N, C-alpha and C positions, 0 to 999 in steps of 0.2 A: 912542499917547498919553503925554506926560511928566505922571509923579506923581512928588508930592514927600512925604515922610514926614516929621513935625516932631513936638515935644512939641506936646502941645494946650495952649491957653491958654481962658481966662475967655472971652476976646472968641467961642471957638468954639460956647460954651454954647447958641444959639439952633440953631444948625447941628445941632450933638447932638440935642439934643432933635426937631428935625423927623426925622431919620434915625432914630433910637429909637421915634420918636410912631408912625410908619405900621407899624412890625412891633408895637406893641404894642396899635395899635387897630384895626388889618385882619388878623392873622396868630396861628399860634401858636406861634410861631416863640420868643415869648419868655411867659411866664404871667405878664407885667406885661398889668394892664389897660387900667389908667387912665394916659397920659403924665404922668411929674411937669411941674410948671409950671419956666422957665430956669432960676430962678436956683438948685433942686435941681441942674441938671449944673453951675452956675457952683461949687457947694459940694461937689458931688462931685470935680470936676475938682483941685480945692485939695488936698482932705481924699486924694484916691487917691494926688498925687505925693507927698505926704512919705512913701512906702515904697515905691513901685507907677509903672510908667511909665503915662501914658496921652496914646496920642499920636492925629495924626491921618492921613488922606490928602487931598492938594487936589491938585486940576490944577492948570495953567499960570497959573489966571489967581484963583490963592489960593482955591474954592471947595471947601469940604469935602465930602470923597465917601464917607470912612469914619471911623470909631473905633478904637480895640483899647484895652486896659487893663488892668491885672491886681489881682488884688482877695486880701484872706486867705480861704483856704477855709472853716476853720473859726478860734473864738476859742482854742483851746488852744494853747500855749508850744508844745507839739512838733512845730507846723503850720507851724512858721516857716519851711521851709524851701519849702514848696508853695505853688502861685498859681492860683487860678481867674482863668482868662482868660475876657475877653468880648470880641468882634467884630459888628459891625455897618458895612456898607457901603449905601450910599444906594440905594432901591427905582428910582430916576431915574440912577442912575450907568453911565457904557458897562459893559456887558456884555461878560465874558471878557477884560476885560484886564487882569487880574494882580493886583488892587488886592486883595484878599482876602491873599493870598498875601504881596506887599509887604508888606501892615500885619501878620500874624502873624510873618514871617520878622524885622520891624524888631522887634517884639515881643521876638521870643524872644531875636535879638543882647543888649538891654537889660535884660532880667529875668537872666538865665547872664551878665551882668558885674556885678551886681547880689553873685552868690553863691546866688540860686534856682537848683532844683534840678530840681524838679517843675514843667509847667503842666498844669493839667487844662482840661478845655472840658467843657462841661453843656452838652448840644445837646438840643432836642426831639426824640422817636425817630423824626419823622416828618420832620424837616428831613434829607432826602438831599442837598441841595448842600452843606452845614455838616458832616455827616459824610464824605463824600466830599472836603471842603479837610482836614479834621484829617486820613484818611488820607492822602491825598497828601503833608502836611507830616510825616508821620513818626509820628502819635501811634496808641496803640491800645486800644482798646476794654477798659474792667477794671469795667466796671460798667454794670446795667439796670436801672432802676427802674420796672415797669410802672403805669400809670394812677395816679402822685403828684401831678398837676396838674386844674383842673379848668376848663375857659377855653370858651366858646360855648360850652356847653349837652353839650363832649364829654370825658370821662376820657382826657389823654396822659400818654404815659412821658417818660421821660429816659434818657438815655444818658449815661455820662462815659466821656472820651478822655482819656490821658498821654503827654505826653512828657519822657525824662529832658534834663534841658539843662546840667545839671552835675553836673559830678564829686561824688562821696560822700565823697571822703577829706577833701575842703574843707571844713570846716563855718565859712567866715568869710561872714557878710553885710553887702555894704557898702550898704550904705543911707544 
């Protein structure tokens, strides 16, 4: 299957809304319970791309199959070299085609080129496919918060995975 990874644009907001909405409304993969309106995604793309990559994976016909982006871990200045990453592949995208791996590798390349040092994935502790993806891409587990979120009448935990993507000797961000 031919997959193209490219920078997201505001015209992708409706597709991203639909991809994320499935997970928000039907799973505990995200702790979001209600999918925001499409305009929220348009603004998120614009605002995210001021300091981080926001990318999509598309099939040969241009259909958006998944998205990934970086964001601020915490608001304190000292966290400026660390990035929380988000990745979602459409529930109806072809399975086992490497779409998630391609997206994450492209995101890592962009973040590293921008001078970021660490990528952090925050994953619901029951999300075995995402945990397996992070492990396969060289992330290490660095934290586990049990029963931190409550969704669909159940307490859920999260795990944090981290990957170093840049030299700690070069302290230049190219944002």
